[in-house]
PDB file of N, CA, C, O and CB in Angstrom:
ATOM      1  N   UNK A   1     114.309  74.797  91.056  1.00  0.00           N
ATOM      2  CA  UNK A   1     112.907  74.482  91.260  1.00  0.00           C
ATOM      3  C   UNK A   1     112.454  75.041  92.616  1.00  0.00           C
ATOM      4  O   UNK A   1     113.192  74.997  93.600  1.00  0.00           O
ATOM      5  CB  UNK A   1     112.670  72.947  91.182  1.00  0.00           C
ATOM      6  N   UNK A   2     111.266  75.550  92.641  1.00  0.00           N
ATOM      7  CA  UNK A   2     110.738  76.123  93.871  1.00  0.00           C
ATOM      8  C   UNK A   2     110.419  75.016  94.861  1.00  0.00           C
ATOM      9  O   UNK A   2     109.974  73.929  94.492  1.00  0.00           O
ATOM     10  CB  UNK A   2     109.487  76.972  93.587  1.00  0.00           C
ATOM     11  N   UNK A   3     110.661  75.328  96.139  1.00  0.00           N
ATOM     12  CA  UNK A   3     110.380  74.307  97.144  1.00  0.00           C
ATOM     13  C   UNK A   3     108.885  74.256  97.465  1.00  0.00           C
ATOM     14  O   UNK A   3     108.106  75.120  97.061  1.00  0.00           O
ATOM     15  CB  UNK A   3     111.190  74.578  98.422  1.00  0.00           C
ATOM     16  N   UNK A   4     108.528  73.241  98.184  1.00  0.00           N
ATOM     17  CA  UNK A   4     107.114  72.951  98.465  1.00  0.00           C
ATOM     18  C   UNK A   4     106.425  74.085  99.237  1.00  0.00           C
ATOM     19  O   UNK A   4     105.285  74.432  98.927  1.00  0.00           O
ATOM     20  CB  UNK A   4     107.000  71.651  99.258  1.00  0.00           C
ATOM     21  N   UNK A   5     107.097  74.660 100.229  1.00  0.00           N
ATOM     22  CA  UNK A   5     106.491  75.743 101.011  1.00  0.00           C
ATOM     23  C   UNK A   5     106.200  76.953 100.131  1.00  0.00           C
ATOM     24  O   UNK A   5     105.147  77.578 100.259  1.00  0.00           O
ATOM     25  CB  UNK A   5     107.411  76.148 102.175  1.00  0.00           C
ATOM     26  N   UNK A   6     107.130  77.283  99.237  1.00  0.00           N
ATOM     27  CA  UNK A   6     106.949  78.426  98.339  1.00  0.00           C
ATOM     28  C   UNK A   6     105.766  78.186  97.409  1.00  0.00           C
ATOM     29  O   UNK A   6     104.936  79.074  97.216  1.00  0.00           O
ATOM     30  CB  UNK A   6     108.231  78.684  97.518  1.00  0.00           C
ATOM     31  N   UNK A   7     105.687  76.996  96.838  1.00  0.00           N
ATOM     32  CA  UNK A   7     104.586  76.677  95.936  1.00  0.00           C
ATOM     33  C   UNK A   7     103.243  76.719  96.662  1.00  0.00           C
ATOM     34  O   UNK A   7     102.252  77.209  96.121  1.00  0.00           O
ATOM     35  CB  UNK A   7     104.799  75.300  95.308  1.00  0.00           C
ATOM     36  N   UNK A   8     103.219  76.207  97.886  1.00  0.00           N
ATOM     37  CA  UNK A   8     101.991  76.228  98.682  1.00  0.00           C
ATOM     38  C   UNK A   8     101.583  77.662  98.996  1.00  0.00           C
ATOM     39  O   UNK A   8     100.403  78.004  98.924  1.00  0.00           O
ATOM     40  CB  UNK A   8     102.176  75.430  99.985  1.00  0.00           C
ATOM     41  N   UNK A   9     102.565  78.507  99.347  1.00  0.00           N
ATOM     42  CA  UNK A   9     102.282  79.918  99.615  1.00  0.00           C
ATOM     43  C   UNK A   9     101.678  80.581  98.379  1.00  0.00           C
ATOM     44  O   UNK A   9     100.656  81.261  98.475  1.00  0.00           O
ATOM     45  CB  UNK A   9     103.566  80.659 100.048  1.00  0.00           C
ATOM     46  N   UNK A  10     102.299  80.387  97.231  1.00  0.00           N
ATOM     47  CA  UNK A  10     101.813  81.024  96.007  1.00  0.00           C
ATOM     48  C   UNK A  10     100.394  80.589  95.678  1.00  0.00           C
ATOM     49  O   UNK A  10      99.563  81.408  95.285  1.00  0.00           O
ATOM     50  CB  UNK A  10     102.735  80.701  94.840  1.00  0.00           C
ATOM     51  N   UNK A  11     100.120  79.312  95.837  1.00  0.00           N
ATOM     52  CA  UNK A  11      98.793  78.778  95.520  1.00  0.00           C
ATOM     53  C   UNK A  11      97.736  79.339  96.467  1.00  0.00           C
ATOM     54  O   UNK A  11      96.708  79.848  96.019  1.00  0.00           O
ATOM     55  CB  UNK A  11      98.801  77.243  95.591  1.00  0.00           C
ATOM     56  N   UNK A  12      97.982  79.250  97.763  1.00  0.00           N
ATOM     57  CA  UNK A  12      97.007  79.683  98.768  1.00  0.00           C
ATOM     58  C   UNK A  12      96.878  81.207  98.775  1.00  0.00           C
ATOM     59  O   UNK A  12      95.764  81.729  98.767  1.00  0.00           O
ATOM     60  CB  UNK A  12      97.412  79.176 100.168  1.00  0.00           C
ATOM     61  N   UNK A  13      97.994  81.920  98.790  1.00  0.00           N
ATOM     62  CA  UNK A  13      97.952  83.381  98.856  1.00  0.00           C
ATOM     63  C   UNK A  13      97.269  83.964  97.625  1.00  0.00           C
ATOM     64  O   UNK A  13      96.502  84.920  97.745  1.00  0.00           O
ATOM     65  CB  UNK A  13      99.369  83.951  98.992  1.00  0.00           C
ATOM     66  N   UNK A  14      97.529  83.416  96.460  1.00  0.00           N
ATOM     67  CA  UNK A  14      96.892  83.918  95.233  1.00  0.00           C
ATOM     68  C   UNK A  14      95.376  83.792  95.314  1.00  0.00           C
ATOM     69  O   UNK A  14      94.650  84.725  94.971  1.00  0.00           O
ATOM     70  CB  UNK A  14      97.416  83.158  94.002  1.00  0.00           C
ATOM     71  N   UNK A  15      94.909  82.654  95.762  1.00  0.00           N
ATOM     72  CA  UNK A  15      93.461  82.439  95.891  1.00  0.00           C
ATOM     73  C   UNK A  15      92.859  83.402  96.910  1.00  0.00           C
ATOM     74  O   UNK A  15      91.783  83.958  96.689  1.00  0.00           O
ATOM     75  CB  UNK A  15      93.164  80.983  96.300  1.00  0.00           C
ATOM     76  N   UNK A  16      93.553  83.594  98.015  1.00  0.00           N
ATOM     77  CA  UNK A  16      93.026  84.465  99.068  1.00  0.00           C
ATOM     78  C   UNK A  16      93.038  85.930  98.652  1.00  0.00           C
ATOM     79  O   UNK A  16      92.104  86.670  98.962  1.00  0.00           O
ATOM     80  CB  UNK A  16      93.830  84.288 100.345  1.00  0.00           C
ATOM     81  N   UNK A  17      94.084  86.352  97.956  1.00  0.00           N
ATOM     82  CA  UNK A  17      94.128  87.727  97.462  1.00  0.00           C
ATOM     83  C   UNK A  17      92.997  87.946  96.455  1.00  0.00           C
ATOM     84  O   UNK A  17      92.317  88.971  96.501  1.00  0.00           O
ATOM     85  CB  UNK A  17      95.508  88.038  96.814  1.00  0.00           C
ATOM     86  N   UNK A  18      92.797  86.999  95.558  1.00  0.00           N
ATOM     87  CA  UNK A  18      91.690  87.110  94.599  1.00  0.00           C
ATOM     88  C   UNK A  18      90.353  87.234  95.319  1.00  0.00           C
ATOM     89  O   UNK A  18      89.501  88.025  94.914  1.00  0.00           O
ATOM     90  CB  UNK A  18      91.668  85.894  93.659  1.00  0.00           C
ATOM     91  N   UNK A  19      90.165  86.461  96.379  1.00  0.00           N
ATOM     92  CA  UNK A  19      88.913  86.493  97.137  1.00  0.00           C
ATOM     93  C   UNK A  19      88.732  87.851  97.830  1.00  0.00           C
ATOM     94  O   UNK A  19      87.630  88.398  97.850  1.00  0.00           O
ATOM     95  CB  UNK A  19      88.886  85.351  98.181  1.00  0.00           C
ATOM     96  N   UNK A  20      89.812  88.386  98.392  1.00  0.00           N
ATOM     97  CA  UNK A  20      89.745  89.704  99.039  1.00  0.00           C
ATOM     98  C   UNK A  20      89.393  90.772  98.009  1.00  0.00           C
ATOM     99  O   UNK A  20      88.530  91.614  98.257  1.00  0.00           O
ATOM    100  CB  UNK A  20      91.091  90.048  99.734  1.00  0.00           C
ATOM    101  N   UNK A  21      90.059  90.741  96.853  1.00  0.00           N
ATOM    102  CA  UNK A  21      89.801  91.739  95.814  1.00  0.00           C
ATOM    103  C   UNK A  21      88.364  91.659  95.304  1.00  0.00           C
ATOM    104  O   UNK A  21      87.736  92.689  95.063  1.00  0.00           O
ATOM    105  CB  UNK A  21      90.776  91.555  94.651  1.00  0.00           C
ATOM    106  N   UNK A  22      87.849  90.464  95.142  1.00  0.00           N
ATOM    107  CA  UNK A  22      86.463  90.295  94.704  1.00  0.00           C
ATOM    108  C   UNK A  22      85.495  90.833  95.754  1.00  0.00           C
ATOM    109  O   UNK A  22      84.509  91.486  95.415  1.00  0.00           O
ATOM    110  CB  UNK A  22      86.164  88.812  94.417  1.00  0.00           C
ATOM    111  N   UNK A  23      85.773  90.562  97.015  1.00  0.00           N
ATOM    112  CA  UNK A  23      84.921  91.061  98.094  1.00  0.00           C
ATOM    113  C   UNK A  23      84.965  92.588  98.146  1.00  0.00           C
ATOM    114  O   UNK A  23      83.948  93.236  98.394  1.00  0.00           O
ATOM    115  CB  UNK A  23      85.357  90.466  99.450  1.00  0.00           C
ATOM    116  N   UNK A  24      86.145  93.155  97.913  1.00  0.00           N
ATOM    117  CA  UNK A  24      86.256  94.617  97.883  1.00  0.00           C
ATOM    118  C   UNK A  24      85.444  95.191  96.724  1.00  0.00           C
ATOM    119  O   UNK A  24      84.797  96.229  96.868  1.00  0.00           O
ATOM    120  CB  UNK A  24      87.736  95.047  97.764  1.00  0.00           C
ATOM    121  N   UNK A  25      85.480  94.524  95.589  1.00  0.00           N
ATOM    122  CA  UNK A  25      84.693  94.966  94.446  1.00  0.00           C
ATOM    123  C   UNK A  25      83.209  94.950  94.806  1.00  0.00           C
ATOM    124  O   UNK A  25      82.476  95.886  94.486  1.00  0.00           O
ATOM    125  CB  UNK A  25      84.966  94.072  93.211  1.00  0.00           C
ATOM    126  N   UNK A  26      82.773  93.888  95.469  1.00  0.00           N
ATOM    127  CA  UNK A  26      81.380  93.783  95.890  1.00  0.00           C
ATOM    128  C   UNK A  26      81.020  94.873  96.895  1.00  0.00           C
ATOM    129  O   UNK A  26      79.924  95.431  96.842  1.00  0.00           O
ATOM    130  CB  UNK A  26      81.111  92.406  96.492  1.00  0.00           C
ATOM    131  N   UNK A  27      81.931  95.174  97.800  1.00  0.00           N
ATOM    132  CA  UNK A  27      81.698  96.260  98.750  1.00  0.00           C
ATOM    133  C   UNK A  27      81.536  97.579  98.004  1.00  0.00           C
ATOM    134  O   UNK A  27      80.711  98.411  98.379  1.00  0.00           O
ATOM    135  CB  UNK A  27      82.856  96.354  99.769  1.00  0.00           C
ATOM    136  N   UNK A  28      82.314  97.767  96.961  1.00  0.00           N
ATOM    137  CA  UNK A  28      82.192  98.968  96.138  1.00  0.00           C
ATOM    138  C   UNK A  28      80.810  99.100  95.521  1.00  0.00           C
ATOM    139  O   UNK A  28      80.323 100.214  95.323  1.00  0.00           O
ATOM    140  CB  UNK A  28      83.238  98.959  95.047  1.00  0.00           C
ATOM    141  N   UNK A  29      80.178  97.981  95.217  1.00  0.00           N
ATOM    142  CA  UNK A  29      78.814  98.021  94.677  1.00  0.00           C
ATOM    143  C   UNK A  29      77.841  98.661  95.661  1.00  0.00           C
ATOM    144  O   UNK A  29      76.824  99.220  95.249  1.00  0.00           O
ATOM    145  CB  UNK A  29      78.341  96.610  94.325  1.00  0.00           C
ATOM    146  N   UNK A  30      78.136  98.588  96.934  1.00  0.00           N
ATOM    147  CA  UNK A  30      77.259  99.177  97.960  1.00  0.00           C
ATOM    148  C   UNK A  30      77.284 100.705  97.929  1.00  0.00           C
ATOM    149  O   UNK A  30      76.497 101.345  98.625  1.00  0.00           O
ATOM    150  CB  UNK A  30      77.673  98.686  99.349  1.00  0.00           C
ATOM    151  N   UNK A  31      78.162 101.288  97.143  1.00  0.00           N
ATOM    152  CA  UNK A  31      78.236 102.750  97.061  1.00  0.00           C
ATOM    153  C   UNK A  31      77.102 103.330  96.220  1.00  0.00           C
ATOM    154  O   UNK A  31      76.883 104.541  96.232  1.00  0.00           O
ATOM    155  CB  UNK A  31      79.581 103.175  96.479  1.00  0.00           C
ATOM    156  N   UNK A  32      76.391 102.494  95.504  1.00  0.00           N
ATOM    157  CA  UNK A  32      75.312 102.948  94.634  1.00  0.00           C
ATOM    158  C   UNK A  32      74.137 103.449  95.474  1.00  0.00           C
ATOM    159  O   UNK A  32      73.428 102.664  96.104  1.00  0.00           O
ATOM    160  CB  UNK A  32      74.859 101.812  93.691  1.00  0.00           C
ATOM    161  N   UNK A  33      73.943 104.768  95.471  1.00  0.00           N
ATOM    162  CA  UNK A  33      72.881 105.358  96.305  1.00  0.00           C
ATOM    163  C   UNK A  33      71.485 105.127  95.740  1.00  0.00           C
ATOM    164  O   UNK A  33      70.500 105.449  96.405  1.00  0.00           O
ATOM    165  CB  UNK A  33      73.114 106.846  96.463  1.00  0.00           C
ATOM    166  N   UNK A  34      71.373 104.584  94.541  1.00  0.00           N
ATOM    167  CA  UNK A  34      70.065 104.182  94.030  1.00  0.00           C
ATOM    168  C   UNK A  34      69.552 102.948  94.769  1.00  0.00           C
ATOM    169  O   UNK A  34      68.347 102.709  94.847  1.00  0.00           O
ATOM    170  CB  UNK A  34      70.139 103.904  92.520  1.00  0.00           C
ATOM    171  N   UNK A  35      70.495 102.167  95.313  1.00  0.00           N
ATOM    172  CA  UNK A  35      70.122 100.921  95.988  1.00  0.00           C
ATOM    173  C   UNK A  35      70.339 100.956  97.491  1.00  0.00           C
ATOM    174  O   UNK A  35      69.715 100.186  98.221  1.00  0.00           O
ATOM    175  CB  UNK A  35      70.899  99.782  95.408  1.00  0.00           C
ATOM    176  N   UNK A  36      71.211 101.833  97.965  1.00  0.00           N
ATOM    177  CA  UNK A  36      71.595 101.839  99.375  1.00  0.00           C
ATOM    178  C   UNK A  36      71.588 103.255  99.930  1.00  0.00           C
ATOM    179  O   UNK A  36      71.767 104.233  99.205  1.00  0.00           O
ATOM    180  CB  UNK A  36      72.979 101.208  99.558  1.00  0.00           C
ATOM    181  N   UNK A  37      71.377 103.333 101.229  1.00  0.00           N
ATOM    182  CA  UNK A  37      71.437 104.626 101.908  1.00  0.00           C
ATOM    183  C   UNK A  37      72.477 104.537 103.015  1.00  0.00           C
ATOM    184  O   UNK A  37      72.467 103.603 103.817  1.00  0.00           O
ATOM    185  CB  UNK A  37      70.038 105.037 102.482  1.00  0.00           C
ATOM    186  N   UNK A  38      73.365 105.507 103.050  1.00  0.00           N
ATOM    187  CA  UNK A  38      74.419 105.526 104.062  1.00  0.00           C
ATOM    188  C   UNK A  38      74.880 106.959 104.259  1.00  0.00           C
ATOM    189  O   UNK A  38      74.583 107.853 103.466  1.00  0.00           O
ATOM    190  CB  UNK A  38      75.610 104.611 103.656  1.00  0.00           C
ATOM    191  N   UNK A  39      75.612 107.142 105.335  1.00  0.00           N
ATOM    192  CA  UNK A  39      76.136 108.469 105.650  1.00  0.00           C
ATOM    193  C   UNK A  39      77.661 108.430 105.625  1.00  0.00           C
ATOM    194  O   UNK A  39      78.275 107.363 105.627  1.00  0.00           O
ATOM    195  CB  UNK A  39      75.622 108.956 107.032  1.00  0.00           C
ATOM    196  N   UNK A  40      78.244 109.604 105.603  1.00  0.00           N
ATOM    197  CA  UNK A  40      79.709 109.695 105.565  1.00  0.00           C
ATOM    198  C   UNK A  40      80.337 108.949 106.740  1.00  0.00           C
ATOM    199  O   UNK A  40      81.364 108.290 106.574  1.00  0.00           O
ATOM    200  CB  UNK A  40      80.156 111.166 105.579  1.00  0.00           C
ATOM    201  N   UNK A  41      79.731 109.046 107.929  1.00  0.00           N
ATOM    202  CA  UNK A  41      80.286 108.370 109.103  1.00  0.00           C
ATOM    203  C   UNK A  41      80.290 106.852 108.929  1.00  0.00           C
ATOM    204  O   UNK A  41      81.166 106.172 109.464  1.00  0.00           O
ATOM    205  CB  UNK A  41      79.492 108.748 110.355  1.00  0.00           C
ATOM    206  N   UNK A  42      79.317 106.311 108.183  1.00  0.00           N
ATOM    207  CA  UNK A  42      79.288 104.873 107.904  1.00  0.00           C
ATOM    208  C   UNK A  42      80.486 104.462 107.058  1.00  0.00           C
ATOM    209  O   UNK A  42      81.140 103.451 107.314  1.00  0.00           O
ATOM    210  CB  UNK A  42      77.983 104.487 107.192  1.00  0.00           C
ATOM    211  N   UNK A  43      80.752 105.278 106.045  1.00  0.00           N
ATOM    212  CA  UNK A  43      81.876 105.008 105.139  1.00  0.00           C
ATOM    213  C   UNK A  43      83.193 105.118 105.908  1.00  0.00           C
ATOM    214  O   UNK A  43      84.082 104.281 105.756  1.00  0.00           O
ATOM    215  CB  UNK A  43      81.864 105.994 103.929  1.00  0.00           C
ATOM    216  N   UNK A  44      83.308 106.152 106.729  1.00  0.00           N
ATOM    217  CA  UNK A  44      84.519 106.335 107.522  1.00  0.00           C
ATOM    218  C   UNK A  44      84.751 105.163 108.467  1.00  0.00           C
ATOM    219  O   UNK A  44      85.881 104.702 108.625  1.00  0.00           O
ATOM    220  CB  UNK A  44      84.439 107.634 108.313  1.00  0.00           C
ATOM    221  N   UNK A  45      83.685 104.685 109.093  1.00  0.00           N
ATOM    222  CA  UNK A  45      83.804 103.541 110.001  1.00  0.00           C
ATOM    223  C   UNK A  45      84.227 102.277 109.256  1.00  0.00           C
ATOM    224  O   UNK A  45      85.104 101.545 109.714  1.00  0.00           O
ATOM    225  CB  UNK A  45      82.478 103.300 110.726  1.00  0.00           C
ATOM    226  N   UNK A  46      83.602 102.024 108.111  1.00  0.00           N
ATOM    227  CA  UNK A  46      83.962 100.833 107.321  1.00  0.00           C
ATOM    228  C   UNK A  46      85.434 100.851 106.951  1.00  0.00           C
ATOM    229  O   UNK A  46      86.147  99.867 107.149  1.00  0.00           O
ATOM    230  CB  UNK A  46      83.105 100.747 106.047  1.00  0.00           C
ATOM    231  N   UNK A  47      85.885 101.983 106.410  1.00  0.00           N
ATOM    232  CA  UNK A  47      87.257 102.036 105.927  1.00  0.00           C
ATOM    233  C   UNK A  47      88.273 102.156 107.054  1.00  0.00           C
ATOM    234  O   UNK A  47      89.435 101.787 106.885  1.00  0.00           O
ATOM    235  CB  UNK A  47      87.419 103.188 104.977  1.00  0.00           C
ATOM    236  N   UNK A  48      87.854 102.657 108.178  1.00  0.00           N
ATOM    237  CA  UNK A  48      88.727 102.654 109.350  1.00  0.00           C
ATOM    238  C   UNK A  48      89.006 101.212 109.784  1.00  0.00           C
ATOM    239  O   UNK A  48      90.141 100.857 110.101  1.00  0.00           O
ATOM    240  CB  UNK A  48      88.089 103.461 110.515  1.00  0.00           C
ATOM    241  N   UNK A  49      87.964 100.398 109.794  1.00  0.00           N
ATOM    242  CA  UNK A  49      88.122  98.984 110.152  1.00  0.00           C
ATOM    243  C   UNK A  49      88.983  98.242 109.134  1.00  0.00           C
ATOM    244  O   UNK A  49      89.841  97.441 109.504  1.00  0.00           O
ATOM    245  CB  UNK A  49      86.752  98.309 110.264  1.00  0.00           C
ATOM    246  N   UNK A  50      88.752  98.510 107.868  1.00  0.00           N
ATOM    247  CA  UNK A  50      89.532  97.852 106.815  1.00  0.00           C
ATOM    248  C   UNK A  50      91.002  98.246 106.916  1.00  0.00           C
ATOM    249  O   UNK A  50      91.884  97.393 106.820  1.00  0.00           O
ATOM    250  CB  UNK A  50      88.978  98.213 105.419  1.00  0.00           C
ATOM    251  N   UNK A  51      91.265  99.537 107.111  1.00  0.00           N
ATOM    252  CA  UNK A  51      92.651 100.005 107.236  1.00  0.00           C
ATOM    253  C   UNK A  51      93.333  99.397 108.458  1.00  0.00           C
ATOM    254  O   UNK A  51      94.507  99.032 108.402  1.00  0.00           O
ATOM    255  CB  UNK A  51      92.691 101.537 107.324  1.00  0.00           C
ATOM    256  N   UNK A  52      92.597  99.290 109.555  1.00  0.00           N
ATOM    257  CA  UNK A  52      93.153  98.710 110.777  1.00  0.00           C
ATOM    258  C   UNK A  52      93.515  97.242 110.562  1.00  0.00           C
ATOM    259  O   UNK A  52      94.591  96.795 110.960  1.00  0.00           O
ATOM    260  CB  UNK A  52      92.156  98.847 111.940  1.00  0.00           C
ATOM    261  N   UNK A  53      92.615  96.504 109.934  1.00  0.00           N
ATOM    262  CA  UNK A  53      92.878  95.085 109.666  1.00  0.00           C
ATOM    263  C   UNK A  53      94.071  94.930 108.726  1.00  0.00           C
ATOM    264  O   UNK A  53      94.913  94.058 108.939  1.00  0.00           O
ATOM    265  CB  UNK A  53      91.630  94.406 109.061  1.00  0.00           C
ATOM    266  N   UNK A  54      94.151  95.754 107.700  1.00  0.00           N
ATOM    267  CA  UNK A  54      95.268  95.682 106.756  1.00  0.00           C
ATOM    268  C   UNK A  54      96.586  96.008 107.449  1.00  0.00           C
ATOM    269  O   UNK A  54      97.599  95.348 107.217  1.00  0.00           O
ATOM    270  CB  UNK A  54      95.040  96.640 105.577  1.00  0.00           C
ATOM    271  N   UNK A  55      96.565  97.024 108.295  1.00  0.00           N
ATOM    272  CA  UNK A  55      97.769  97.407 109.050  1.00  0.00           C
ATOM    273  C   UNK A  55      98.242  96.242 109.924  1.00  0.00           C
ATOM    274  O   UNK A  55      99.440  95.974 110.007  1.00  0.00           O
ATOM    275  CB  UNK A  55      97.491  98.659 109.929  1.00  0.00           C
ATOM    276  N   UNK A  56      97.302  95.552 110.575  1.00  0.00           N
ATOM    277  CA  UNK A  56      97.655  94.410 111.422  1.00  0.00           C
ATOM    278  C   UNK A  56      98.245  93.251 110.617  1.00  0.00           C
ATOM    279  O   UNK A  56      99.192  92.598 111.056  1.00  0.00           O
ATOM    280  CB  UNK A  56      96.427  93.931 112.185  1.00  0.00           C
ATOM    281  N   UNK A  57      97.682  93.004 109.446  1.00  0.00           N
ATOM    282  CA  UNK A  57      98.180  91.908 108.604  1.00  0.00           C
ATOM    283  C   UNK A  57      99.580  92.233 108.079  1.00  0.00           C
ATOM    284  O   UNK A  57     100.451  91.364 108.046  1.00  0.00           O
ATOM    285  CB  UNK A  57      97.212  91.643 107.420  1.00  0.00           C
ATOM    286  N   UNK A  58      99.791  93.474 107.674  1.00  0.00           N
ATOM    287  CA  UNK A  58     101.122  93.884 107.209  1.00  0.00           C
ATOM    288  C   UNK A  58     102.138  93.700 108.334  1.00  0.00           C
ATOM    289  O   UNK A  58     103.258  93.251 108.093  1.00  0.00           O
ATOM    290  CB  UNK A  58     101.110  95.363 106.721  1.00  0.00           C
ATOM    291  N   UNK A  59     101.750  94.046 109.559  1.00  0.00           N
ATOM    292  CA  UNK A  59     102.645  93.888 110.710  1.00  0.00           C
ATOM    293  C   UNK A  59     103.000  92.421 110.928  1.00  0.00           C
ATOM    294  O   UNK A  59     104.140  92.109 111.273  1.00  0.00           O
ATOM    295  CB  UNK A  59     101.997  94.468 111.978  1.00  0.00           C
ATOM    296  N   UNK A  60     102.041  91.515 110.732  1.00  0.00           N
ATOM    297  CA  UNK A  60     102.337  90.083 110.862  1.00  0.00           C
ATOM    298  C   UNK A  60     103.435  89.654 109.894  1.00  0.00           C
ATOM    299  O   UNK A  60     104.373  88.951 110.271  1.00  0.00           O
ATOM    300  CB  UNK A  60     101.071  89.250 110.617  1.00  0.00           C
ATOM    301  N   UNK A  61     103.305  90.086 108.644  1.00  0.00           N
ATOM    302  CA  UNK A  61     104.313  89.733 107.641  1.00  0.00           C
ATOM    303  C   UNK A  61     105.659  90.382 107.961  1.00  0.00           C
ATOM    304  O   UNK A  61     106.704  89.739 107.861  1.00  0.00           O
ATOM    305  CB  UNK A  61     103.844  90.156 106.240  1.00  0.00           C
ATOM    306  N   UNK A  62     105.626  91.648 108.343  1.00  0.00           N
ATOM    307  CA  UNK A  62     106.869  92.337 108.694  1.00  0.00           C
ATOM    308  C   UNK A  62     107.569  91.661 109.870  1.00  0.00           C
ATOM    309  O   UNK A  62     108.787  91.485 109.857  1.00  0.00           O
ATOM    310  CB  UNK A  62     106.588  93.802 109.029  1.00  0.00           C
ATOM    311  N   UNK A  63     106.793  91.282 110.884  1.00  0.00           N
ATOM    312  CA  UNK A  63     107.374  90.609 112.050  1.00  0.00           C
ATOM    313  C   UNK A  63     108.027  89.286 111.667  1.00  0.00           C
ATOM    314  O   UNK A  63     109.119  88.968 112.138  1.00  0.00           O
ATOM    315  CB  UNK A  63     106.302  90.367 113.112  1.00  0.00           C
ATOM    316  N   UNK A  64     107.366  88.527 110.823  1.00  0.00           N
ATOM    317  CA  UNK A  64     107.934  87.244 110.393  1.00  0.00           C
ATOM    318  C   UNK A  64     109.220  87.449 109.604  1.00  0.00           C
ATOM    319  O   UNK A  64     110.190  86.713 109.784  1.00  0.00           O
ATOM    320  CB  UNK A  64     106.922  86.465 109.545  1.00  0.00           C
ATOM    321  N   UNK A  65     109.224  88.442 108.739  1.00  0.00           N
ATOM    322  CA  UNK A  65     110.425  88.691 107.930  1.00  0.00           C
ATOM    323  C   UNK A  65     111.578  89.208 108.780  1.00  0.00           C
ATOM    324  O   UNK A  65     112.726  88.827 108.551  1.00  0.00           O
ATOM    325  CB  UNK A  65     110.118  89.692 106.817  1.00  0.00           C
ATOM    326  N   UNK A  66     111.297  90.064 109.753  1.00  0.00           N
ATOM    327  CA  UNK A  66     112.381  90.589 110.586  1.00  0.00           C
ATOM    328  C   UNK A  66     112.875  89.547 111.578  1.00  0.00           C
ATOM    329  O   UNK A  66     114.020  89.622 112.021  1.00  0.00           O
ATOM    330  CB  UNK A  66     111.920  91.837 111.333  1.00  0.00           C
ATOM    331  N   UNK A  67     112.043  88.579 111.936  1.00  0.00           N
ATOM    332  CA  UNK A  67     112.487  87.483 112.811  1.00  0.00           C
ATOM    333  C   UNK A  67     113.683  86.765 112.190  1.00  0.00           C
ATOM    334  O   UNK A  67     114.645  86.416 112.873  1.00  0.00           O
ATOM    335  CB  UNK A  67     111.330  86.477 113.067  1.00  0.00           C
ATOM    336  N   UNK A  68     113.597  86.557 110.892  1.00  0.00           N
ATOM    337  CA  UNK A  68     114.665  85.859 110.175  1.00  0.00           C
ATOM    338  C   UNK A  68     115.935  86.697 110.119  1.00  0.00           C
ATOM    339  O   UNK A  68     117.040  86.158 110.064  1.00  0.00           O
ATOM    340  CB  UNK A  68     114.212  85.504 108.759  1.00  0.00           C
ATOM    341  N   UNK A  69     115.775  88.018 110.134  1.00  0.00           N
ATOM    342  CA  UNK A  69     116.925  88.907 110.023  1.00  0.00           C
ATOM    343  C   UNK A  69     117.639  89.114 111.356  1.00  0.00           C
ATOM    344  O   UNK A  69     118.821  89.457 111.379  1.00  0.00           O
ATOM    345  CB  UNK A  69     116.490  90.239 109.469  1.00  0.00           C
ATOM    346  N   UNK A  70     116.931  88.908 112.462  1.00  0.00           N
ATOM    347  CA  UNK A  70     117.538  89.119 113.772  1.00  0.00           C
ATOM    348  C   UNK A  70     118.573  88.036 114.028  1.00  0.00           C
ATOM    349  O   UNK A  70     118.347  86.852 113.778  1.00  0.00           O
ATOM    350  CB  UNK A  70     116.466  89.126 114.888  1.00  0.00           C
ATOM    351  N   UNK A  71     119.692  88.474 114.524  1.00  0.00           N
ATOM    352  CA  UNK A  71     120.762  87.529 114.817  1.00  0.00           C
ATOM    353  C   UNK A  71     120.921  87.428 116.319  1.00  0.00           C
ATOM    354  O   UNK A  71     120.757  88.405 117.049  1.00  0.00           O
ATOM    355  CB  UNK A  71     122.094  87.956 114.146  1.00  0.00           C
ATOM    356  N   UNK A  72     121.237  86.251 116.754  1.00  0.00           N
ATOM    357  CA  UNK A  72     121.481  86.027 118.173  1.00  0.00           C
ATOM    358  C   UNK A  72     122.985  86.068 118.417  1.00  0.00           C
ATOM    359  O   UNK A  72     123.792  85.729 117.552  1.00  0.00           O
ATOM    360  CB  UNK A  72     120.873  84.669 118.645  1.00  0.00           C
ATOM    361  N   UNK A  73     123.316  86.484 119.592  1.00  0.00           N
ATOM    362  CA  UNK A  73     124.723  86.557 119.964  1.00  0.00           C
ATOM    363  C   UNK A  73     125.348  85.164 120.014  1.00  0.00           C
ATOM    364  O   UNK A  73     124.776  84.228 120.572  1.00  0.00           O
ATOM    365  CB  UNK A  73     124.880  87.257 121.315  1.00  0.00           C
ATOM    366  N   UNK A  74     126.532  85.053 119.419  1.00  0.00           N
ATOM    367  CA  UNK A  74     127.293  83.807 119.435  1.00  0.00           C
ATOM    368  C   UNK A  74     128.769  84.140 119.556  1.00  0.00           C
ATOM    369  O   UNK A  74     129.239  85.147 119.027  1.00  0.00           O
ATOM    370  CB  UNK A  74     127.019  82.959 118.158  1.00  0.00           C
ATOM    371  N   UNK A  75     129.494  83.281 120.261  1.00  0.00           N
ATOM    372  CA  UNK A  75     130.950  83.421 120.301  1.00  0.00           C
ATOM    373  C   UNK A  75     131.548  82.637 119.166  1.00  0.00           C
ATOM    374  O   UNK A  75     132.768  82.614 119.007  1.00  0.00           O
ATOM    375  CB  UNK A  75     131.529  82.948 121.653  1.00  0.00           C
TER     376      UNK A  75
END
């Protein structure tokens, strides 16, 4: 049986991933030039920020996982 922390992670992370994906879908709706006006530099800036935030979040997870793998010296 899965422990409480794992179940809590699955529940919360699933909801948050769904929310991120829905927000990304909504952002995609802004690409419709019949409704919005933008320039290439606007798109580049938006996605630069998104990529930077994603890179930072991935680093948080990687750091947490490698913390567990690091061993301390013991006699």
